[in-house]
Each structure stands twice: as structure tokens, then as C-alpha cells.
N, C-alpha and C positions, 0 to 999 in steps of 0.2 A: 495222371500227369500233373506235375506241379510247375507253374510258371513263376517267373520273377515278379515280385510285387512292385507295381508301379504306383508311387504315391502321388496322385494327381486328380484332376477333375476334367470333365468333358470340355471340349474346345469352346462350346457355347454356354458354359456354366456361368451363372451370375457373378461369380468371383472373378472370372476372366473378363466379363463384359462391363464391369462397373467403370464409371467415368473416371475414377481415381486411378484405374489401372489401364487406361487407354493406350499408352505408349507400349506397355508390356504386351497387351493384346495384339497390337499391330505386329510386334516383333515375333510373337508366338505364331500367328498365322503365316507370316513370311517364312519362318523356319520350317513349318509343316509343309508348305508348298515346295520349298527347296529340297527337303529330304525326299519327298514323293517324287519330284522331278528327277532327282539324282537316281533314284531306284529304277525309274522308267528307262533312263539312258544307260545305266551301267550295270544293273543287276539282272539275274536270270528271269526275274519276275517282278511285278509291281503289285501293290495292294489295290484291289479292285472293289473295295467297299468302304470308302473313306467318309462315311457319314460321321457326324459330330461325336456319336457315342464310341466310335472306334479310334478317335484322336484324343489324346489326354494332354492337358497342360500340366506338366510335373512341377513339383515345388522347387526343384533345383533349376528351373528355367528351360529344361529341355522339353521335347514333345515326344510322347509315347504313341506308337502304332500298335494296335492290338487286333486280334481276330482276323487272321489271314485265311478265312474260310473260302474266300473268293479272291483269286489272283489272275493276273493277265500277263501277256508277253507280246511285244511288238517289234517290228523291224525298224532300223534307223530311218528308212524311207517313210514309213507311216508316221513316225514321230515328227519328222521334219514337216510333213504335210499338216499335221495337227498343230504345230507351231505356227505355220503360216495362217491356218485357220484362226488361232488365237489372236495373232496380230491384226488380221482383218476385222475380227470381232471387236478388238479394242478401239478401233477407229470408225466402226459402223460401216465398213466396206463390205456390203453384202455380196456384190459380184466377186470380190476377192475371196470371200468365204466359199462361193460356188466353184471358183477355179481351184481352190485347195482341196475341196471334196472331190473334184474330178481327178486330181492327181493321185488320190489314194483309192479311187473306185474303179471297178472294171465296167466297161461299156462297149457296146457294139454299134453305137450310133453317135453322131455329133449331138452335143448338149447345148441347148439354148441358154447361155450364161446369164443373159439379162432376165429371162423368165425364172431361171433357177434361183437367181439372187433375190428376186421379189418373193418367191415362195419361202425362202429362208427367212427373209425379213418378217413375214407374217408369223412364222413359227416363233421367232425370238421375241416378238411383241408379247406372246403368251408367257414367256419366261419372266418378263417384267411385271406380269400380273401375279406371279407367285408371291403370296404374302406369308411371311414367317409368323409363327405363333410366338407371342410374347408371354413370358412367365415372370411374374413379379415375385420377388422374395421379400417377405415381411419379417420384422423382428417380433418378439412376444408382445411388444408395446404397439404393434401395428404400424411401425415406421418402415418405409421402403428402404431396404438395404442394398438392393441390386435388382437387375432384371436380366433374364436369359432369353435366348431366341432359338427356336428349332424350325427346321424346314421340313415339311411333310415329304417323305421319300417318294410317295406315289406321284406327287406333282413334278419332281425332278425327273422321274422315270417317264412320265407322259410327254414331257418336253423332248426327251431323247427319242421316244418312239415317233413323235411327230417329225423330227429331223430326218430319221431313217425313212419315214413314209414319203416325204417330199423328195428325198434323194432317189428313191426307187421310182417314183412317178416321173422323174426327169431322166430315167434311163440308166441309172448307176446302181451297181451292187457293191456295197461297202464290205470290207472284211470284218469278221466277227469281232476282232480285237478293238475295232473302232468304237463299238458301242460301250465296251467296258472303259476305254480310255476317256471318251467324252462324258460319260456319266460322272466320272471322278472330277473332270474339269468343271462340270456344272456345280458340283458340291463346293469346290474351291471358289468358284465365282460368287456363290452365296456367302461363303465364310468371309471373303474379302470385302464384300459390300457391307457386311454387318460389323466386322472387326477392324478393317483397314480401308475405308472408303476412299481415302486419298491416295492409295498406292496404285501406280500404273505398272502392271507387271511387265510391260514391254519396254519400259525405260528406267525403272528403278534399279539402281545399282545393287541393291540388296537381293534382288530376285535373280536367281541363276537358271540357266537352261533355256531361256527364251530369246534372248537378244532384244533388238529394238524393233520398232514397227516396219523398218525397212528390210528386215530379215537378217541383219548383220548379227553375228554371234550365235547363230542357231546351233544348238548342241553344245555350247560351252557351259561348263559346270561352275566356273569360278576362276579366281585369279591364279590358282595353282593346283597341280595334281595331288598334293598332299592335303588339300583343304579338307577339314573335318566339320560336318554339320552337327548341330546339337539335337540329334534325334535318337530315339531308342526304338528298336524293332523287337517286338515280343509276340511270337506266334502261339 
């Protein structure tokens, strides 16, 4: 099988991350997030393995998605709950996150939202401790030309497993697709912190599919039905 050649580099490549390219880096990660979100909302499946090696910053300014070996599919109701979860996360509302998780999970008993929220807070504190590896790029003369960042996949996976564990301990059983979806959200959370730390996904007009922290605009993809995002999907 021969695939289309995508001329680009990893999303966290030093060329993307260099200080002289900071505005382009921010635009690139926002584009990647928008393309992925649109695929979740409108396509039969979404890419369920969006680590930096599978997202390429192309020379023509687009973002390339490769390696669809793992894909997922969710219902609109699950995506809406995950959107509410993202909104609560953005403002540090752990009880709001607990309520969002309750909306998407099956339970046979009442859930103590306050306790559940505190458990979630403890898990997310571990996410803040995930330290990316910094790779410095040197010229032949030993001059620093750029720096790249990678996030260990096992650390992201462990945070996800911890979220699932505390959810089950609080009497909820989450659907399988939740794990796939949230793991990708954790990847994008790290990408945004590295490449676009000033971007608020819940209020930035460039970010589509989330709405604001009050839940308005959930499920909206942009300003018009014919909007085309700068992404390339290559399986």
C-alpha cells in the first residue's frame, strides 16, 4: 500500500517549537484540535491515537493526521458530556467534572458529588506533575537552534487509568469510548500547554466545537456549514 507523502514534521518538533515560530505553533495546534474535534462530531470515526508522532505540521501550513490504527466512535450525548467535562476542567470546577462524568456513566446508586469531585481533583494533580522531556537541537558549532518536547505516553495513560479507577470507586461505569476520547483530550491538553499556553479553548473564537464555559455553543463547528479546516487525513 502506498500512501500520500506528507511533507512535514512532528507537532512537537524543534522547528515547530522555536521561539521565532511561536505564532505559527499556536495556530498549528489550534488547527489540529479543530480538525480532530470536527471529526469526532461529524465523521463516522475519530483518530484515537493523537500522540505527537501521528500529527504532522506540514510545510504548507496544514496539519496532517496519520496512522489510523486506533479509531473510536461516540454518540452526541457522550460528546456533550465530555464538552461539559472540558469546561469544568478549564475553570477548575471538580464537582462540575463529577456531574459531567455522572451524565455519561451508568450507575445503580446515588453518587456523592462532593467526594467524587475531591477524588477527581487528586487525580488531576498528578497530571500537573507529568513532566515533558526536553530535546535540544544543536548546530554543528554547538549553538542551540531549537528545542522539542515529548510527553511520555505511559504517563498520560496512567492519568486516564486513575480517572477511570476513581469513577468506578464512586459507583459509575463509563462507556468504553470514554477512555479513547479522554486520552486524546489529555494529549491535546499537553500540546496546548506547550505550544499555546495562552489559549483558552472554552472562550477562544478560533477553537470550534466547545463553546464557552457556560456551555453555550456546544456542538458548534464554526461560523458556517461550508467551513473547511486546514487538515489532511491520511490513513
